[in-house]
C-alpha positions, 0 to 999 in steps of 0.5 A: 146332965139330966136324969132319964125319966123312969120307964112307965109302969104297967098294970097287967091285962089293961090297954094303954096308949104308949109312946116309944122311941127308937134309940138304935143309932144304926137304924133309919128310925133312930130318934123317932117316936111312935105312938102305939094305941091301943097297946096291951099290957100282957102280964104288966109287961110291954115290949115294942120293937122297931119294924125296921131293925127289930130292936126293942124301943125305949118306952117314953110314956104311957097313958091308961085308956079310959074307957078300956076298949072292948073286943069280942 
């Protein structure tokens, strides 16, 4: 049995490209992975919910965006 990969660690107030997976067996999106780019790490915490079932998704990976987006 393989050990699950550790959840990504986020620094506060930065932008990332995040891959999230829906693991809710009752949802039509079960097993599908979605890329959220850009994704803001508010306070170092990132939560992504499925648009169909509203459950929190598993964060598979994250990459810090470089350069960071600029918004005005």
